[in-house]
C-alpha positions in Angstrom: 109.9 137.3 124.0 110.7 133.6 125.0 110.7 131.0 122.3 107.6 128.7 122.2 107.5 125.0 121.5 104.3 123.1 120.7 103.4 119.4 121.1 100.2 117.6 120.3 99.0 114.0 121.2 96.7 111.8 123.1 99.0 111.2 126.2 96.7 108.5 127.5 98.1 106.3 130.4 100.9 108.8 131.1 104.3 107.0 131.3 108.0 107.6 131.4 108.2 107.7 127.6 105.8 110.6 127.5 107.7 112.5 130.2 111.1 111.9 128.4 109.6 113.2 125.2 108.0 116.3 126.7 111.1 117.1 128.7 113.2 117.0 125.5 110.6 119.1 123.7 110.7 121.7 126.4 114.4 122.2 125.8 113.4 124.0 122.5 111.2 126.6 124.2 108.3 127.2 126.7 106.2 124.1 126.1 102.6 124.2 125.1 100.7 120.9 124.7 97.4 120.1 123.0 95.8 116.9 124.0 93.2 115.3 121.6 89.6 115.3 122.8 87.9 112.0 123.5 85.7 111.9 120.4 88.7 112.7 118.2 90.7 109.9 119.7 87.8 107.5 119.1 87.5 108.5 115.5 91.2 108.1 114.9 91.9 104.9 116.9 88.5 103.2 117.0 88.4 103.3 120.8 88.1 105.8 123.6 91.1 106.7 125.7 91.3 105.1 129.2 91.7 108.6 130.8 89.2 111.4 129.8 90.4 114.5 128.1 90.1 116.5 131.4 92.2 114.0 133.3 94.8 113.9 130.6 95.0 117.7 130.5 95.3 117.8 134.3 98.2 115.3 134.3 100.1 117.1 131.5 99.5 120.5 133.2 101.1 119.0 136.4 104.4 118.4 134.7 107.0 121.0 135.5 108.4 121.0 132.0 105.0 122.1 130.6 104.0 125.8 130.4 100.3 125.2 129.5 98.1 122.3 128.3 94.9 122.7 126.2 92.3 120.3 124.8 92.2 120.4 121.0 88.9 121.4 119.5 89.3 120.0 116.0 89.0 116.5 114.5 91.4 114.2 112.8 95.2 114.2 112.7 95.3 118.0 112.6 92.8 118.4 115.5 95.1 121.1 117.0 95.0 123.6 114.2 93.0 126.2 116.2 95.3 125.8 119.2 98.5 126.1 117.2 97.2 129.3 115.4 96.4 130.8 118.8 99.6 129.9 120.5 101.9 130.8 117.5 104.8 128.6 118.5 108.3 128.9 117.0 108.7 125.1 116.8 106.3 122.1 116.5 107.9 119.0 118.1 106.8 115.5 117.2 108.3 112.1 117.9 109.1 109.7 115.1 105.9 107.8 115.6 103.8 110.9 115.3 105.5 112.4 112.3 103.2 113.0 109.3 103.5 115.0 106.1 100.3 116.8 106.9 102.0 118.3 110.0 105.1 119.2 108.1 103.0 120.9 105.5 101.1 122.9 108.1 104.3 124.1 109.6 105.7 125.2 106.2 102.5 127.2 105.6 102.7 128.8 109.0 106.4 129.4 109.0 107.0 127.2 112.0 110.0 125.0 112.5 109.1 121.3 112.3 111.3 119.1 114.6 111.1 115.2 114.7 112.6 113.6 117.8 113.6 109.9 118.1 111.6 107.9 120.7 114.3 107.5 123.4 113.7 106.3 127.0 115.1 108.2 129.9 118.5 106.8 130.9 118.2 103.4 132.6 114.4 103.1 132.1 112.7 100.7 129.7 111.1 102.0 126.4 107.4 102.6 127.0 104.4 103.1 124.8 100.7 103.4 125.7 99.9 100.4 123.4 102.5 98.3 125.2 101.0 99.3 128.6 97.5 98.7 127.4 98.0 95.3 125.8 101.4 94.1 127.1 101.4 92.2 123.8 103.6 92.6 120.8 102.0 90.0 118.6 101.2 91.7 115.3 98.1 91.9 113.2 98.1 91.4 109.4 96.7 93.0 106.3 96.1 91.2 103.1 96.9 93.7 100.3 95.8 91.7 97.3 94.9 88.2 96.2 92.9 87.4 99.3 90.8 84.1 98.8 93.5 82.5 96.8 94.7 80.8 100.0 91.5 78.8 99.9 91.8 75.6 97.7 88.3 76.0 96.4 89.5 79.2 94.7 93.1 78.5 93.8 92.1 75.2 92.3 90.6 77.2 89.4 93.8 79.4 88.9 97.0 79.5 90.9 98.1 82.9 92.3 99.6 85.0 95.0 98.3 86.6 98.2 100.2 89.6 99.4 100.4 90.2 103.1 102.0 92.6 105.5 102.6 92.1 109.2 101.7 95.2 111.2 102.6 96.3 114.7 99.8 96.5 117.3 100.0 100.3 117.5 96.2 100.5 117.5 93.5 98.5 119.3 92.2 97.2 116.0 88.6 95.9 116.2 87.9 92.1 116.3 86.1 90.6 113.3 87.5 93.3 111.0 89.7 91.5 108.6 93.0 92.1 110.4 93.4 88.4 111.3 92.4 89.2 114.9 91.0 85.7 115.3 94.3 84.1 114.3 96.1 86.7 116.5 94.0 85.6 119.5 95.0 82.0 118.9 98.7 83.2 118.8 98.1 84.9 122.2 96.7 81.6 123.5 99.8 79.9 122.4 102.5 82.4 123.2 100.8 85.0 125.4 102.6 88.3 124.6 105.2 87.7 121.8 105.9 85.5 118.8 108.6 82.9 119.5 112.0 83.0 117.8 112.8 80.3 115.3 112.1 79.2 111.7 109.3 81.4 110.4 107.6 78.7 108.4 107.5 76.3 111.3 106.1 78.9 113.6 103.4 79.9 111.1 102.5 76.2 110.5 102.2 75.6 114.2 99.8 78.6 114.5 97.8 77.5 111.4 97.5 73.9 112.8 96.4 75.2 116.2 93.7 77.4 114.7 92.5 74.6 112.4 92.4 71.3 114.4 91.2 68.1 112.7 87.5 68.3 111.9 87.5 72.1 111.3 84.7 72.8 108.8 85.7 76.2 107.6 89.5 76.3 107.6 91.0 79.7 108.2 93.3 80.6 105.3 97.0 80.2 106.0 97.7 83.7 104.8 96.5 84.8 108.3 99.1 82.8 110.2 101.9 83.6 107.7 100.9 87.2 107.6 101.2 87.5 111.3 104.5 85.6 111.7 106.5 86.8 108.7 107.7 90.4 109.1 107.6 92.9 106.2 105.8 92.3 102.9 105.2 88.8 101.8 104.1 87.1 98.6 102.4 83.7 99.2 102.0 81.4 96.1 99.0 79.1 96.1 98.0 76.3 93.8 95.0 74.4 95.1 96.4 73.6 98.6 96.0 75.2 102.0 99.7 75.9 102.3 101.6 78.0 99.7 104.2 76.3 97.6 106.5 79.3 97.8 106.9 82.4 100.1 108.9 85.5 99.0 109.6 88.2 101.5 110.6 91.9 101.1 112.2 93.5 104.1 113.9 96.4 102.2 113.5 99.5 104.4 112.9 101.9 101.5 110.0 99.8 100.2 108.4 99.2 103.6 108.6 102.9 104.6 107.1 103.9 101.2 104.3 101.4 101.6 103.3 102.3 105.1 103.1 105.9 104.2 100.6 105.2 101.5 98.1 103.0 103.5 95.3 104.7 105.4 92.7 102.9 107.4 89.2 104.4 107.9 87.0 102.5 110.4 83.7 101.2 109.1 82.7 99.0 112.0 83.2 95.3 112.6 81.1 92.8 110.6 78.0 91.4 112.3 78.3 88.0 114.1 75.7 86.4 111.9 77.4 87.6 108.7 78.1 84.9 106.1 80.5 85.9 103.3 80.3 82.5 101.6 76.6 82.9 100.8 75.9 83.5 97.1 79.5 82.8 96.0 80.3 82.9 92.3 83.8 81.3 92.1 85.0 80.8 88.5 88.2 80.3 86.7 88.0 83.8 85.2 87.4 85.3 88.6 90.3 83.5 90.2 92.5 84.5 87.2 91.5 88.2 87.6 92.4 88.0 91.3 95.8 86.5 90.5 96.6 89.1 87.8 95.7 91.9 90.2 97.9 90.5 92.9 100.8 90.3 90.4 100.2 93.9 89.3 100.1 95.0 92.9 103.4 93.3 93.7 105.2 94.9 90.8 103.8 98.3 91.7 104.9 98.1 95.3 108.4 96.9 94.3 108.6 99.8 91.9 107.1 102.2 94.5 104.5 103.4 91.9 101.6 104.9 93.9 99.2 105.2 90.9 99.8 101.6 89.7 99.6 100.3 93.2 96.2 102.1 93.7 94.8 100.6 90.4 95.9 97.1 91.2 94.7 97.4 94.8 91.2 98.3 93.7 91.3 95.7 90.9 92.1 93.0 93.5 89.1 94.1 95.6 86.8 94.2 92.6 87.9 90.6 91.6 87.1 89.5 95.2 83.7 91.1 95.2 82.8 89.6 91.8 83.2 86.1 93.4 82.0 87.0 96.9 79.3 89.7 96.5 78.4 89.7 100.2 81.8 91.3 101.0 80.3 94.7 100.5 77.1 96.6 101.3 75.7 99.8 99.8 77.0 101.6 102.8 80.5 100.5 102.0 80.1 101.6 98.4 78.8 105.0 99.6 81.9 105.4 101.7 84.2 104.4 98.8 82.5 107.0 96.6 83.1 109.6 99.3 86.8 108.8 99.2 87.4 108.6 95.4 88.8 112.1 95.2 91.2 111.5 98.0 92.7 108.1 97.1 94.2 106.2 94.2 92.9 102.8 95.4 90.7 101.1 98.0 89.6 97.8 99.5 88.2 96.4 102.7 90.5 94.9 105.2 89.6 91.3 104.5 86.5 89.3 103.5 84.3 90.2 106.4 82.1 93.0 105.0 83.3 95.5 107.5 86.3 96.5 109.6 88.4 99.1 107.8 88.3 100.7 104.4 92.0 100.7 103.4 92.9 103.6 101.1 96.0 104.0 98.9 97.0 107.6 98.9 100.1 109.8 98.9 98.5 112.6 100.9 96.7 113.1 104.2 93.4 111.4 104.6 91.1 112.9 107.3 90.4 110.7 110.3 92.4 107.8 108.9 94.8 105.5 110.8 98.2 104.8 109.5 100.0 101.6 110.3 103.5 100.5 111.1 104.8 97.5 109.2 106.7 95.1 111.4 110.3 94.8 110.7 112.5 91.9 111.8 112.6 93.3 115.3 109.6 95.1 116.9 110.0 98.9 117.4 107.8 100.7 119.9 
């Protein structure tokens, strides 16, 4: 009986990178492919694929390296479970971007070999990804992990403290108005079109901050947005009553960054409403600012020590300190979603101050229907 290989994925906007991967996977057995159905793609990525599930199946079936293509019937990262049980492959092949512990665990349970391939273009061809083809833009987003609001002088004047940010690759079409610094990113696209310029990081970040906040701006966007986009890796920004931090400390250690990105899971909760005002009913106090600063310090230490439990506690504490001063950040619907995730995660917060966007969970295990991010290193990898 011939050996069987299995691959799953979206395979939207079929390109040379897909074909190179599938051809390599087919070298390990007759190749069976499961493409995610449209609703599953929407739940995972927050957008529908350009090509429908039927068209994607047709295109994959047309490749000579593919034995058979099916449309997955499940939901979430393991939407293909029914298909893999029916096909009974000898090896499950993933590329390094699609590798996930939940897939490896499924293979261990089913006695299937789990093989991770590097993303390599066919000889002489450029590296391709669907995201790059969709956006043609490598300008990153950013996530603030802890201390958010301390970049505003009206908060850090009460107590100095740090904001922790990570710069993340645009591997997903993250929603606008969702706390991922998309407004600042759009300004960066106006300035530089498709890629951040080379040069001194602080000077580039200051240019972006100044462009977004010209003279006369009434509500100044915090500088953590521009810094969080420009600076790769994990960054600690120290504020003391000014718009710009007096110190920036960066972590680009691969072990720490890989540990961190494996523990962050984003669950879409929808963008905030256009009329939303987070500054209504604020309760900024010295005690509140101090609590936010302490939580950021604890979060920093937990990440540097790669301690998931401590990271989760500090992550949630930072969020609670934010909400205590800015109660409009959350609604009952958000609280209900947090309650539903308490058994799955060690910590949680919203992706910014906007009252919507993504619920970010800290967990060392698979979270159904969650998005995982890729932290930007010194050089972008697609």
